[in-house]
TORRO-37689 format. One record per residue: residue number from 0; x, y, z of N, C-alpha, C, O, CB in turn. Coordinates in Angstrom, 1 decimal. Glycine has a CB too. Example, Ala and Ser with C-alpha at 12.3 -4.5 7.8 and 13.67 -1.06 7.14 Angstrom:
2
pos	n_east	n_north	n_up	ca_east	ca_north	ca_up	c_east	c_north	c_up	o_east	o_north	o_up	cb_east	cb_north	cb_up
0	13.2	-5.7	7.8	12.3	-4.5	7.8	13.2	-3.3	7.8	14.2	-3.3	8.5	11.3	-4.5	9.0
1	12.8	-2.2	7.1	13.7	-1.1	7.1	12.9	0.0	7.9	13.4	1.1	8.0	14.1	-0.6	5.7
END
This chain:
148
pos	n_east	n_north	n_up	ca_east	ca_north	ca_up	c_east	c_north	c_up	o_east	o_north	o_up	cb_east	cb_north	cb_up
0	-114.1	31.1	19.0	-112.7	31.0	18.6	-112.5	30.1	17.4	-111.8	30.5	16.4	-111.9	30.5	19.7
1	-113.1	29.0	17.4	-113.0	28.1	16.2	-114.3	28.1	15.5	-115.4	27.9	16.0	-112.6	26.6	16.7
2	-114.2	28.2	14.2	-115.4	28.3	13.3	-115.7	26.9	12.9	-114.9	26.1	12.5	-115.1	29.2	12.1
3	-117.0	26.6	12.9	-117.5	25.3	12.4	-117.7	25.4	10.9	-117.9	24.3	10.3	-118.8	24.9	13.1
4	-117.7	26.5	10.3	-118.0	26.7	8.9	-116.7	26.2	8.1	-115.6	26.5	8.4	-118.2	28.2	8.5
5	-117.0	25.3	7.1	-115.9	24.8	6.3	-115.4	25.9	5.3	-116.2	26.7	4.8	-116.4	23.6	5.5
6	-114.1	25.9	5.1	-113.5	26.9	4.2	-113.8	26.4	2.8	-113.7	25.2	2.5	-112.0	27.0	4.4
7	-114.2	27.3	2.0	-114.5	27.0	0.6	-113.2	27.0	-0.2	-112.4	27.9	0.0	-115.5	28.0	-0.1
8	-113.0	26.1	-1.1	-111.8	26.1	-1.9	-111.7	27.3	-2.8	-112.7	27.7	-3.4	-111.7	24.8	-2.8
9	-110.5	27.9	-2.9	-110.3	29.0	-3.7	-110.3	28.7	-5.2	-110.8	29.4	-6.0	-109.0	29.7	-3.3
10	-109.8	27.5	-5.5	-109.7	27.0	-6.9	-111.0	26.3	-7.2	-111.4	25.4	-6.5	-108.4	26.2	-7.1
11	-111.5	26.6	-8.4	-112.8	26.0	-8.8	-112.4	24.9	-9.9	-112.1	25.2	-11.0	-113.7	27.0	-9.5
12	-112.5	23.6	-9.4	-112.2	22.5	-10.3	-113.2	22.4	-11.5	-112.9	21.7	-12.5	-112.1	21.2	-9.5
13	-114.3	23.0	-11.3	-115.4	22.9	-12.4	-115.0	23.6	-13.6	-115.6	23.5	-14.7	-116.7	23.4	-11.9
14	-114.0	24.5	-13.6	-113.6	25.2	-14.8	-112.7	24.4	-15.7	-112.3	24.9	-16.8	-112.9	26.5	-14.4
15	-112.3	23.2	-15.4	-111.5	22.4	-16.2	-112.3	22.0	-17.5	-113.4	21.3	-17.4	-111.0	21.1	-15.5
16	-111.8	22.3	-18.6	-112.5	22.1	-19.9	-111.7	21.3	-20.9	-112.2	20.8	-21.9	-112.9	23.4	-20.5
17	-110.4	21.0	-20.6	-109.5	20.3	-21.5	-108.8	19.2	-20.7	-108.6	19.3	-19.5	-108.5	21.2	-22.2
18	-108.4	18.2	-21.4	-107.7	17.0	-20.8	-106.6	16.5	-21.7	-106.9	16.3	-22.9	-108.7	15.9	-20.4
19	-105.5	16.3	-21.2	-104.4	15.5	-21.8	-104.4	14.2	-21.0	-103.8	14.1	-19.9	-103.0	16.2	-21.9
20	-104.9	13.2	-21.6	-105.2	11.9	-20.9	-103.9	11.1	-20.7	-102.9	11.3	-21.4	-106.2	11.1	-21.7
21	-104.0	10.2	-19.8	-102.9	9.3	-19.5	-102.6	8.5	-20.8	-103.5	8.1	-21.5	-103.2	8.3	-18.4
22	-101.3	8.4	-21.1	-100.9	7.7	-22.3	-100.7	8.6	-23.5	-100.1	8.2	-24.5	-101.9	6.6	-22.7
23	-101.1	9.9	-23.4	-100.9	10.9	-24.4	-99.6	11.6	-24.1	-99.4	12.1	-23.0	-102.1	11.8	-24.5
24	-98.8	11.8	-25.2	-97.6	12.6	-25.1	-97.6	13.6	-26.1	-97.7	13.4	-27.3	-96.3	11.6	-25.2
25	-97.4	14.9	-25.7	-97.4	16.0	-26.6	-96.0	16.6	-26.6	-95.4	16.9	-25.5	-98.4	17.1	-26.2
26	-95.4	16.8	-27.8	-94.1	17.5	-27.9	-94.4	18.8	-28.5	-94.8	18.9	-29.7	-93.1	16.6	-28.8
27	-94.1	19.9	-27.8	-94.4	21.2	-28.3	-95.1	22.0	-27.2	-95.6	21.4	-26.2	-95.2	21.2	-29.6
28	-95.2	23.3	-27.4	-95.9	24.1	-26.4	-97.4	23.9	-26.4	-98.0	23.7	-27.5	-95.6	25.6	-26.6
29	-98.0	24.0	-25.2	-99.5	23.9	-25.1	-100.0	25.2	-24.5	-99.5	25.7	-23.5	-99.8	22.7	-24.2
30	-101.0	25.8	-25.2	-101.6	27.0	-24.7	-103.1	26.7	-24.5	-103.7	26.2	-25.4	-101.4	28.2	-25.6
31	-103.6	27.0	-23.3	-105.0	26.7	-23.0	-105.7	27.9	-22.3	-105.0	28.8	-21.8	-105.2	25.5	-22.1
32	-107.0	28.0	-22.4	-107.8	29.0	-21.6	-108.7	28.3	-20.6	-109.0	27.1	-20.8	-108.6	29.9	-22.6
33	-109.1	29.0	-19.7	-110.0	28.5	-18.6	-109.3	27.4	-17.8	-108.6	27.8	-16.8	-111.3	27.9	-19.2
34	-109.4	26.2	-18.1	-108.8	25.1	-17.2	-108.4	23.9	-18.0	-109.0	23.5	-19.0	-109.7	24.8	-16.1
35	-107.4	23.2	-17.5	-106.9	22.0	-18.2	-106.3	21.0	-17.1	-105.7	21.4	-16.1	-105.8	22.3	-19.3
36	-106.6	19.7	-17.4	-106.0	18.7	-16.5	-105.0	17.9	-17.4	-105.3	17.5	-18.5	-107.2	17.8	-15.9
37	-103.9	17.6	-16.8	-102.9	16.8	-17.5	-102.6	15.5	-16.7	-102.2	15.5	-15.6	-101.6	17.6	-17.7
38	-103.0	14.4	-17.4	-102.7	13.1	-16.8	-101.6	12.4	-17.7	-101.0	11.4	-17.2	-103.9	12.2	-16.8
39	-101.2	13.0	-18.8	-100.2	12.5	-19.7	-98.9	13.2	-19.5	-98.5	13.6	-18.4	-100.7	12.5	-21.1
40	-98.2	13.4	-20.7	-96.9	14.0	-20.7	-96.8	15.1	-21.7	-97.3	15.0	-22.8	-95.8	12.9	-20.9
41	-96.2	16.2	-21.3	-96.0	17.4	-22.2	-94.5	17.7	-22.2	-93.9	18.0	-21.1	-96.8	18.6	-21.8
42	-93.9	17.6	-23.3	-92.5	18.0	-23.5	-92.5	19.4	-24.2	-92.4	19.5	-25.4	-91.7	17.0	-24.3
43	-92.6	20.5	-23.4	-92.7	21.8	-23.9	-93.3	22.7	-22.9	-93.7	22.2	-21.8	-93.6	21.9	-25.2
44	-93.4	24.0	-23.2	-94.0	24.9	-22.2	-95.5	24.8	-22.2	-96.2	24.5	-23.2	-93.6	26.4	-22.6
45	-96.1	25.0	-21.0	-97.5	25.0	-20.8	-98.0	26.4	-20.3	-97.5	26.9	-19.3	-98.0	23.9	-19.8
46	-98.9	27.1	-21.1	-99.3	28.4	-20.8	-100.8	28.5	-20.7	-101.5	28.1	-21.6	-98.8	29.4	-21.8
47	-101.3	29.0	-19.6	-102.7	29.1	-19.4	-103.1	30.6	-19.4	-102.4	31.4	-18.8	-103.2	28.5	-18.0
48	-104.1	30.9	-20.2	-104.6	32.3	-20.3	-106.0	32.4	-19.8	-106.8	31.5	-20.1	-104.5	32.8	-21.8
49	-106.3	33.5	-19.2	-107.7	33.8	-18.7	-108.6	34.0	-19.9	-108.2	34.7	-20.9	-107.7	35.0	-17.8
50	-109.7	33.4	-19.9	-110.7	33.5	-21.0	-111.4	34.8	-21.0	-111.6	35.4	-22.0	-111.7	32.4	-20.9
51	-111.8	35.3	-19.8	-112.5	36.5	-19.6	-111.8	37.7	-19.0	-112.3	38.8	-18.8	-113.8	36.3	-18.8
52	-110.5	37.5	-18.7	-109.7	38.5	-18.1	-109.8	38.6	-16.6	-109.1	39.4	-16.0	-110.0	39.8	-18.8
53	-110.8	37.9	-16.1	-111.0	38.0	-14.6	-110.7	36.7	-13.9	-110.0	36.7	-12.9	-112.5	38.3	-14.3
54	-111.2	35.6	-14.5	-111.0	34.3	-13.9	-109.6	33.7	-14.3	-109.4	33.6	-15.5	-112.1	33.3	-14.2
55	-108.7	33.5	-13.4	-107.4	33.0	-13.8	-107.5	31.5	-14.4	-108.3	30.7	-14.0	-106.4	33.0	-12.6
56	-106.6	31.3	-15.4	-106.5	29.9	-15.9	-106.0	28.9	-14.9	-105.2	29.3	-14.1	-105.6	29.9	-17.2
57	-106.6	27.7	-14.9	-106.3	26.7	-13.9	-105.7	25.5	-14.5	-106.2	25.0	-15.5	-107.6	26.3	-13.1
58	-104.6	25.0	-14.0	-103.9	23.8	-14.5	-103.9	22.8	-13.3	-103.5	23.1	-12.2	-102.5	24.1	-15.0
59	-104.4	21.6	-13.6	-104.3	20.5	-12.7	-103.4	19.4	-13.3	-103.7	18.9	-14.4	-105.7	19.9	-12.3
60	-102.4	19.1	-12.6	-101.4	18.0	-13.0	-101.6	16.9	-12.0	-101.2	17.0	-10.9	-99.9	18.6	-13.1
61	-102.1	15.7	-12.6	-102.3	14.6	-11.7	-101.0	13.9	-11.3	-99.9	14.3	-11.9	-103.3	13.6	-12.4
62	-101.0	13.0	-10.4	-99.8	12.2	-10.0	-99.2	11.5	-11.2	-98.0	11.2	-11.2	-100.2	11.2	-8.9
63	-100.0	11.2	-12.2	-99.6	10.5	-13.4	-99.0	11.4	-14.4	-98.3	11.0	-15.4	-100.7	9.7	-14.0
64	-99.2	12.7	-14.3	-98.8	13.7	-15.3	-97.4	14.2	-15.1	-96.8	14.1	-14.0	-99.7	14.9	-15.2
65	-96.8	14.6	-16.3	-95.4	15.1	-16.3	-95.3	16.2	-17.3	-95.8	16.1	-18.4	-94.5	13.9	-16.6
66	-94.6	17.3	-16.9	-94.3	18.4	-17.8	-92.8	18.6	-17.8	-92.2	18.8	-16.7	-95.1	19.7	-17.3
67	-92.2	18.6	-19.0	-90.8	19.0	-19.1	-90.8	20.3	-19.9	-90.8	20.3	-21.1	-90.0	17.9	-19.9
68	-90.8	21.4	-19.2	-90.8	22.7	-19.8	-91.4	23.7	-18.7	-91.7	23.3	-17.6	-91.7	22.7	-21.0
69	-91.4	24.9	-19.1	-91.9	26.0	-18.1	-93.4	26.0	-18.1	-94.1	25.7	-19.1	-91.4	27.3	-18.5
70	-93.9	26.4	-16.9	-95.4	26.4	-16.7	-95.7	27.9	-16.3	-95.1	28.4	-15.4	-95.9	25.4	-15.7
71	-96.7	28.5	-17.0	-97.2	29.8	-16.6	-98.7	29.8	-16.7	-99.3	29.5	-17.7	-96.6	30.9	-17.5
72	-99.3	30.1	-15.6	-100.8	30.2	-15.5	-101.3	30.9	-14.3	-100.4	31.4	-13.4	-101.4	28.8	-15.6
73	-102.6	31.1	-14.1	-103.1	31.8	-13.0	-103.1	31.0	-11.7	-102.6	31.5	-10.7	-104.5	32.3	-13.3
74	-103.7	29.8	-11.7	-103.7	28.9	-10.6	-103.2	27.6	-11.0	-103.4	27.2	-12.2	-105.2	28.9	-10.0
75	-102.7	26.8	-10.1	-102.2	25.5	-10.4	-102.3	24.5	-9.2	-102.0	24.9	-8.1	-100.8	25.5	-10.9
76	-102.7	23.3	-9.5	-102.8	22.2	-8.5	-101.9	21.1	-9.0	-102.3	20.5	-10.0	-104.2	21.7	-8.1
77	-100.7	20.9	-8.4	-99.8	19.9	-9.0	-99.6	18.7	-8.0	-99.4	18.9	-6.8	-98.4	20.6	-9.2
78	-99.7	17.6	-8.6	-99.4	16.3	-7.9	-98.5	15.4	-8.7	-98.2	14.3	-8.3	-100.8	15.6	-7.6
79	-98.1	15.9	-9.8	-97.2	15.1	-10.7	-95.8	15.8	-10.7	-95.4	16.5	-9.8	-97.7	15.0	-12.1
80	-95.0	15.6	-11.8	-93.7	16.0	-11.9	-93.5	17.2	-12.9	-94.1	17.1	-14.0	-92.7	14.9	-12.3
81	-92.8	18.2	-12.6	-92.5	19.3	-13.5	-91.0	19.6	-13.4	-90.4	19.8	-12.4	-93.3	20.6	-13.1
82	-90.4	19.5	-14.6	-89.0	19.9	-14.8	-89.0	21.2	-15.6	-89.1	21.2	-16.8	-88.1	18.7	-15.4
83	-88.8	22.3	-14.9	-88.8	23.6	-15.5	-89.3	24.6	-14.5	-89.7	24.3	-13.4	-89.8	23.6	-16.8
84	-89.3	25.9	-14.9	-89.7	27.0	-14.0	-91.2	27.1	-14.0	-91.9	26.9	-15.0	-89.1	28.3	-14.4
85	-91.8	27.5	-12.9	-93.2	27.8	-12.7	-93.4	29.3	-12.4	-92.7	29.8	-11.6	-93.8	26.9	-11.6
86	-94.3	29.9	-13.1	-94.7	31.3	-12.9	-96.2	31.3	-12.7	-97.0	31.3	-13.6	-94.3	32.2	-14.1
87	-96.6	31.3	-11.4	-98.1	31.1	-11.1	-98.5	32.5	-10.5	-98.0	33.0	-9.5	-98.3	30.0	-10.0
88	-99.5	33.1	-11.3	-99.9	34.5	-10.9	-100.6	34.6	-9.6	-100.4	35.5	-8.9	-100.8	35.0	-12.0
89	-101.4	33.6	-9.2	-102.2	33.6	-8.0	-101.8	32.5	-7.0	-100.9	32.7	-6.2	-103.6	33.5	-8.3
90	-102.4	31.4	-7.1	-102.3	30.3	-6.1	-101.8	29.1	-6.6	-102.2	28.6	-7.7	-103.7	30.1	-5.5
91	-100.8	28.5	-5.9	-100.2	27.2	-6.3	-100.4	26.3	-5.1	-100.1	26.6	-4.0	-98.7	27.4	-6.6
92	-100.8	25.1	-5.5	-101.0	24.0	-4.5	-100.1	22.8	-4.9	-100.3	22.3	-6.0	-102.5	23.6	-4.3
93	-99.1	22.5	-4.1	-98.3	21.3	-4.4	-98.7	20.2	-3.5	-98.6	20.3	-2.2	-96.8	21.7	-4.1
94	-99.3	19.2	-4.1	-99.9	18.1	-3.3	-98.8	17.1	-3.0	-97.6	17.3	-3.4	-101.0	17.4	-4.0
95	-99.1	16.0	-2.2	-98.1	15.2	-1.6	-97.2	14.4	-2.6	-96.0	14.1	-2.2	-98.8	14.1	-0.8
96	-97.6	14.2	-3.8	-96.7	13.5	-4.8	-96.1	14.5	-5.8	-95.5	14.0	-6.7	-97.6	12.5	-5.6
97	-96.2	15.8	-5.6	-95.6	16.7	-6.5	-94.1	16.7	-6.4	-93.5	16.6	-5.4	-96.2	18.2	-6.2
98	-93.5	16.8	-7.6	-92.0	16.9	-7.7	-91.7	18.0	-8.7	-92.1	17.9	-9.9	-91.4	15.5	-8.2
99	-91.1	19.1	-8.2	-90.7	20.2	-9.1	-89.3	20.4	-9.0	-88.6	20.5	-8.0	-91.5	21.5	-8.6
100	-88.7	20.6	-10.2	-87.3	20.9	-10.4	-87.2	22.2	-11.2	-87.3	22.2	-12.4	-86.4	19.7	-11.0
101	-87.0	23.3	-10.5	-86.9	24.6	-11.1	-87.3	25.7	-10.2	-87.7	25.4	-9.0	-87.8	24.6	-12.4
102	-87.3	26.9	-10.7	-87.7	28.1	-9.9	-89.2	28.2	-9.9	-89.8	28.1	-10.9	-87.0	29.4	-10.4
103	-89.8	28.5	-8.7	-91.2	28.7	-8.6	-91.5	30.1	-8.1	-91.0	30.5	-7.1	-91.8	27.6	-7.6
104	-92.2	30.8	-9.0	-92.7	32.1	-8.6	-94.2	32.0	-8.3	-94.9	31.5	-9.1	-92.4	33.2	-9.7
105	-94.6	32.6	-7.2	-96.0	32.4	-6.8	-96.5	33.6	-5.9	-95.6	34.3	-5.4	-96.2	31.1	-6.0
106	-97.8	33.7	-5.8	-98.3	34.7	-4.9	-98.8	34.1	-3.6	-98.5	34.6	-2.5	-99.5	35.5	-5.6
107	-99.5	32.9	-3.7	-99.9	32.1	-2.6	-99.5	30.7	-2.8	-99.6	30.2	-3.9	-101.5	32.2	-2.3
108	-99.0	30.0	-1.7	-98.5	28.7	-1.9	-99.0	27.8	-0.8	-99.0	28.2	0.4	-96.9	28.7	-1.8
109	-99.5	26.6	-1.2	-99.9	25.6	-0.2	-99.1	24.4	-0.6	-99.1	23.8	-1.7	-101.5	25.2	-0.3
110	-98.3	23.9	0.4	-97.4	22.8	0.2	-97.7	21.7	1.2	-97.6	21.9	2.4	-95.9	23.3	0.4
111	-98.1	20.6	0.6	-98.4	19.4	1.5	-97.2	18.6	1.8	-96.2	18.6	1.1	-99.5	18.5	0.8
112	-97.3	17.9	2.9	-96.2	17.0	3.4	-96.0	15.9	2.3	-96.9	15.3	1.8	-96.5	16.3	4.7
113	-94.7	15.8	1.9	-94.4	14.8	0.8	-94.0	15.5	-0.5	-93.3	14.9	-1.3	-95.5	13.8	0.6
114	-94.5	16.7	-0.7	-94.1	17.4	-2.0	-92.7	17.7	-1.9	-92.1	18.0	-0.9	-95.0	18.7	-2.2
115	-92.0	17.7	-3.1	-90.6	18.0	-3.2	-90.3	19.1	-4.2	-90.8	19.1	-5.3	-89.8	16.8	-3.5
116	-89.4	20.1	-3.8	-89.0	21.2	-4.7	-87.5	21.2	-4.7	-86.9	21.3	-3.6	-89.6	22.5	-4.2
117	-86.9	21.1	-5.9	-85.5	21.2	-6.1	-85.3	22.5	-6.9	-85.2	22.5	-8.1	-84.9	19.9	-6.8
118	-85.1	23.6	-6.2	-85.0	24.9	-6.8	-85.3	26.0	-5.8	-85.3	25.8	-4.6	-85.9	25.0	-8.0
119	-85.7	27.1	-6.3	-86.0	28.3	-5.5	-87.5	28.5	-5.4	-88.2	28.3	-6.4	-85.3	29.5	-6.0
120	-87.9	29.0	-4.3	-89.3	29.5	-4.1	-89.2	31.1	-4.0	-88.5	31.6	-3.2	-90.0	28.9	-2.8
121	-89.9	31.7	-4.9	-89.9	33.2	-5.0	-91.3	33.7	-4.8	-92.1	33.5	-5.7	-89.2	33.7	-6.3
122	-91.6	34.4	-3.7	-92.9	35.0	-3.5	-93.0	36.3	-4.3	-92.1	37.2	-4.1	-93.2	35.2	-2.0
123	-94.0	36.5	-5.1	-94.1	37.8	-5.8	-95.4	38.5	-5.4	-96.3	37.9	-4.8	-94.2	37.5	-7.4
124	-95.5	39.8	-5.8	-96.6	40.6	-5.4	-96.6	41.0	-4.0	-95.7	40.7	-3.2	-97.9	39.8	-5.7
125	-97.7	41.6	-3.5	-97.9	42.0	-2.2	-96.6	42.5	-1.5	-96.2	41.9	-0.5	-98.6	40.9	-1.4
126	-96.0	43.5	-2.0	-94.7	44.0	-1.5	-95.0	44.8	-0.2	-96.1	45.5	-0.2	-94.0	44.9	-2.5
127	-94.1	44.8	0.7	-94.3	45.6	1.9	-93.7	47.0	1.8	-93.7	47.8	2.7	-93.7	44.8	3.1
128	-93.0	47.2	0.6	-92.4	48.5	0.3	-93.5	49.5	-0.1	-94.4	49.1	-0.8	-91.3	48.4	-0.8
129	-93.4	50.7	0.5	-94.4	51.7	0.1	-94.4	52.1	-1.3	-93.3	51.9	-2.0	-94.1	53.0	1.0
130	-95.5	52.5	-1.9	-95.6	52.8	-3.3	-94.8	54.0	-3.7	-94.4	54.2	-4.8	-97.0	53.1	-3.7
131	-94.4	54.9	-2.7	-93.7	56.1	-3.1	-92.2	55.9	-3.0	-91.5	56.9	-3.0	-94.2	57.2	-2.2
132	-91.7	54.7	-2.8	-90.3	54.5	-2.7	-89.7	54.3	-4.1	-90.3	53.6	-4.9	-89.9	53.2	-1.8
133	-88.6	55.0	-4.4	-88.0	54.9	-5.8	-86.7	54.3	-5.6	-85.9	54.7	-4.8	-87.9	56.3	-6.4
134	-86.4	53.3	-6.5	-85.1	52.6	-6.4	-84.1	53.4	-7.3	-84.5	53.8	-8.4	-85.2	51.1	-6.9
135	-82.9	53.5	-6.9	-81.9	54.2	-7.7	-81.3	53.2	-8.7	-81.2	52.0	-8.4	-80.8	54.8	-6.8
136	-80.9	53.7	-9.8	-80.3	52.8	-10.8	-78.9	52.5	-10.3	-78.4	53.1	-9.4	-80.2	53.5	-12.2
137	-78.2	51.5	-10.9	-76.9	51.1	-10.5	-75.9	52.2	-10.6	-75.0	52.3	-9.8	-76.4	49.9	-11.4
138	-76.0	53.1	-11.7	-75.0	54.2	-11.8	-75.2	55.2	-10.7	-74.1	55.6	-10.2	-75.3	54.9	-13.2
139	-76.4	55.5	-10.3	-76.6	56.5	-9.2	-76.1	55.9	-7.9	-75.6	56.7	-7.1	-78.1	56.9	-9.1
140	-76.3	54.6	-7.6	-75.8	54.0	-6.4	-74.3	54.1	-6.3	-73.8	54.4	-5.3	-76.3	52.5	-6.3
141	-73.7	53.8	-7.5	-72.2	53.8	-7.5	-71.7	55.2	-7.3	-70.7	55.4	-6.6	-71.7	53.2	-8.9
142	-72.3	56.2	-7.9	-71.9	57.6	-7.8	-72.1	58.1	-6.4	-71.2	58.8	-5.8	-72.7	58.5	-8.7
143	-73.2	57.7	-5.7	-73.4	58.0	-4.3	-72.4	57.4	-3.4	-71.9	58.0	-2.5	-74.8	57.6	-3.9
144	-72.0	56.2	-3.7	-71.0	55.5	-2.9	-69.6	56.1	-3.0	-68.9	56.2	-2.0	-70.9	54.0	-3.2
145	-69.3	56.6	-4.2	-68.0	57.2	-4.5	-67.9	58.5	-3.7	-66.8	58.9	-3.2	-67.8	57.5	-5.9
146	-69.0	59.3	-3.6	-68.9	60.6	-2.9	-68.7	60.4	-1.4	-68.2	61.3	-0.8	-70.2	61.3	-3.1
147	-69.0	59.3	-0.8	-68.9	59.1	0.6	-67.5	58.7	0.9	-67.2	58.5	2.1	-69.8	58.0	1.1
END
């Protein structure tokens, strides 16, 4: 019933290749590939792009790190503060000191006790709606309602 095998982490911290160190403040957008760790402050949008098209870009924001702007990447582990919207393609981990003010879009979410979110959580992907369902446009819905 209970497995003794340890679960392997889904996020590979070894892919971190860039660092914004503590005491560094960047004003403007930051675009990175593969992985980046932020211990400093970014006043602008942060965008992570996959280097090979397969491995999602990884952002790690330490408890000392702060982002004022939107964040978009494949995977993220946050323990610092973000003021802006998050668009995480795969997995988001909000650790105990994470503070997020904005809308969070995610596919998988791990939320530790102590993390705070002031905004909306929106799960994306993996829809339970069948592929053959077609949504009607607003005009068709209104016309159908009028006929009734």
